[in-house]
C-alpha positions, 0 to 999 in steps of 0.5 A, a space after each residue: 460270858 454269862 452264867 445261866 441257872 436252868 431249873 426243870 422238872 420232867 417225869 418222862 424226859 421230854 422236858 429234859 430233852 427240850 432244855 438240852 436243845 435250847 441250851 446247846 447254842 448257849 453252851 456253844 457260845 461259851 455261856 455257863 449253863 447250871 442245870 438244877 432238877 426240881 425233885 419232890 421228896 416223894 416222886 410222882 409215878 410215871 407212867 401214872 396209871 390210875 394214880 394220874 387223877 390223884 394229883 388233879 385237885 392239888 394241881 388245880 388249887 396250887 397246893 405244894 409238895 415237899 421238895 428236895 433242897 435245891 442249892 442256889 449258892 452257886 447260881 446267885 450271880 446268874 444273868 438269866 434263869 430258865 424254868 422248864 415245866 409241864 402242865 398238869 390239869 391246866 396248871 403248873 405241875 405240883 413240884 413246879 408250883 412248890 418250887 415257885 412258892 419256896 421262899 429261898 427260890 422267890 428270894 433268888 428270883 427277885 430282879 432276875 431275867 427269866 425265860 419259861 418253857 412249857 412242854 405240853 399237849 396243847 393247853 398252856 394258857 392257864 398254866 402260864 398265867 399262874 407261873 407268870 403271876 408267881 414270877 411277878 409276886 417275887 419280883 422276877 422279870 419274865 423276859 421270854 416264854 416258849 411253848 412246845 406243844 403237840 401239833 396234832 389234831 386235838 382229839 388225836 392228841 387226847 388219845 395219844 397222851 392218855 396212852 402215854 401218861 397212863 399206859 406208858 406208850 409213847 411210840 407211833 401206833 397204827 394211824 396214831 402218831 407218837 405222843 407229846 412234842 415231836 422230835 423235830 420240834 424239840 430239835 428246832 427249839 435250838 433256835 430259841 437258844 441262839 436268840 437267847 444267846 444274842 440277848 446275853 451277848 448284847 441285844 438285850 432282853 427288851 424285845 426278847 419275846 417278840 424275837 422269840 415269837 418271830 421264830 415260832 416260840 408260841 403257836 396260839 390256837 384260839 379254839 383250844 384256848 376257848 375250851 381250856 378257859 372253860 375247862 379251868 373254870 369247871 376244874 375249879 368246881 371239881 377240885 374243891 369238891 374232891 378236896 372236901 373229902 381229904 388231901 392227896 392220898 386220902 381214901 375217902 376221896 377215891 369215889 369223887 376222883 372216879 366221878 371226875 375221871 368219867 366226867 373228864 373222859 366225857 368232856 374230851 371225847 364228847 363235849 369238847 367237839 360240841 364246844 368247838 362247834 360253838 366256838 366256830 359258830 361264834 367266831 365272827 363275834 369273837 375276832 377282836 377279843 381273840 386278838 387282844 387275848 393272844 397279845 395278853 397271853 403270848 407276851 
């Protein structure tokens, strides 16, 4: 039987629940799963309230934060590494980025087979590309990627995620569903653990992503990816604009963060529907490019 090192960062508990579901078949198969939490020295608040936007520039630009030391000596012989993370502002959460840039972690990940799991609203592509780049830079082997996302309509999930992350209200209310990844999808994630267990038992890591995809590991939404890529580019302009007034917590940048807040809500509720209309109007001209992009992003 094999040892698996599972690293995770979760503020709300969603990522923890996803990890537990995926790892259940692994432990049932007799594998030793060693879970290690990624902890910033100073915890980011949850629910975020008005502090949510403070993390935006650093998230977008890949600026790290100090982490509590993670003991790695007991997992040096791990046959597989699992990394569970959320996306913040279309990028890996700041603590996850700090984890992936830590020199001791990078040395540990070298030559290791790695499966990444992103629990997000519905925009995961840019965060995945950044995580994938970090893994490649340290010599790790990205063998699988799983994305669990809110499957409700984009505008509905925008409303529910804001209620949850800023107001702390996750539960279903009126016509609006519960926020985040559904409990059914989290429970279903156990099938991915079964496939990973098969890989460890002998089927191997070559072709693992194809097998995971056949089980629904990633639901690629081309219209959402179209919006996400445009948003990521614009976020780059905004993040640099804010950072010119100071680093995380600097009062001098408060006004610019407020401007970004108003911009973001305008984009989510007004501009995004227009962007979707543009996407569908030009869809016949995008079919081939969408197919290539899906292959590049999902594998």
